N, C-alpha and C positions, 0 to 999 in steps of 0.2 A: 328732406324728402319733398317731392313735388307731386301734387295731385291736380289732374285736369278733370273738371266737372263739365258734363255736356248735357244740354237739354235738347234732345233731337227734334227736328222738324223738317218738313220738305219745302217750306218757304223761308223760315227763319230758324236757324239752329244756334242756340246760345252756348257760349263756353266761358268758363272761369277757371283760372289757374291759381292755386295757392301754394306757397312755400311753407313747410313746417320745419321749424328749428327746434331740435331737442331741448327741452327745458324752458322753452318759450311759453308764455301764457296764452298766446293766440297765434293763429297762422297769419301770414301776410299775403295780400293780393298782389300777384305778379302781373296779370293781364286778364282782361275780360272783353268780350265782344260778341258779335254775331256774324254768322255766314248767311248772307241773303241770297236766296235762290229764286230765280224767275219761275213763278208758278205756271207760266204759259208754256214752258218747255215740256217736252215729253218726259215721263218718269225716268227712263234710263239716262237722259241728259242731266236731269236734276240730281240723280244719285252720283253721276260722274263728277258734277260740279262740287257736291258736298264732299266727296272723297278727295278731290284735289285740294280744296280749302283745308280740310282736316289734316291731310298728309303734311301740308306745309306748316300748319300750326304745331303739329306734333314734332316735326323736325326742329322748329324754332324753340319750343318750350321744353322738350325732352322730359315728359312726365314719368314718374315711377309707377303711377296708377292712373287709370282712367275710370271715372265714375259716371254712370248714366242712370236715369230713372227707369224703373221697370215699366213695362207696358200695362195699361189698365184700359179695359174696354167695357162700355155699357152695351147691352144688346142693340140699342138703337144706333150706336156709333161704331159698329164692328168694322165698317169700311175704313174709318179714320185710324183705328188700331192697326189694321193691316198695312196701311200706308206708312204709319210710324214705324212699324216693324221693318220696313225696307230701310229707313234711315238708321235705325239701330243696327241693322245688319252691316251697313257701311262702316259704322263706328267700330263694331266688333271686328270687322275685317282689318281695318287700319291698325287697331291695337294688336290683333293676333299676328299680323305680318311683322310686327316689331317685338313680339313676345312680351307685351305689356299687359299686366294683369288688369282685368276689368271687374269692377264691383258694381252691383246695382242695388238700389233701394226703391221701395215704393214711394209714391208722392206723399202718402200719409206719414211714412217713417221720416222723410226729409222735413216735412212741415212741423212734425212734433219735435224733432231734434232742434230745429233752427228757431221756430216761433213758439214752441211750447204747446201747440195746438195742431193736431193732425188734420184739421179741417180749416186751417188758416187760409185767408184769401191772398190774392197776389200782392196787394198793398202791404199786408202784414208780413209777408215773406220778405219783401223789399226792405221794410223798416228793420226787420230782424237782422238781415244781412248787413245793412248799414251799421247797426249797433255793434254786432259781433266783430266787425272789421274796422271800426272807428272811421268809417267813410264819411265824407262831408255831404254827399248827395246820395239819393237812392239810385241803385244801378238800374239803368234803362236800356232797352225795353225789358219786359218781364222775362223774356227768354234768358237774358243775361243774369238777372237776379236768381232765377230758378237754377241755372247752371252753377252759380257760386254757392247756392244753398246746398246742392247735392255734394259739392266738393267739401263744404264745411261739415256736413254730416259725416262724410268719410274721414275727415281729419280727426274728429272726435272718436270714431270707431277704431282707427288704427292706433290710438293712444299716444300720439306724439304731442298733442296739445291738450290743455285743460278743456274738459268737456262742459257744455252747458248743463244745467241741472236736468233738463229733459233728455239730454243725449245719453245719460247713464242708463236709462231704461230701454234703449234701442236694441232690438234683437240683431243677431248676426245677419250679414248680407246673404242673399240667396244666390 
């Protein structure tokens, strides 16, 4: 089974792809990276670029599931949430066009599952991802580690790999 985790953004969208082998104690990292999008472009052009990059990546990696973080918005940052909603829409469109199931988790769920603390900072998430996958270096930038973290969370939820102690208390995806 293959899971593609995505951390949506309109300047930098991270992705991380994991393979799950039944009976294996942990998933393996297939590929991770970022789609960099020129923030000076008009929004429709940025969304088109994201869609093009994502389409090519989905075609190359052929995931069984796509996992994204749920949107979260503070009143003071409602505009940011609206913009991120556009990026999530592109991701959902790319998955839906291929009939790939999309799972989403809140950032708090992902951080709790991966780092054991729902309020872990970016460095703690990077360190946890590195530890869970036996990586030699922290995944950079944070968009990549966040995307891998969301894929890890899903890997434990679908039950194909051994879960971290904190993952067992994770509620079902929304």
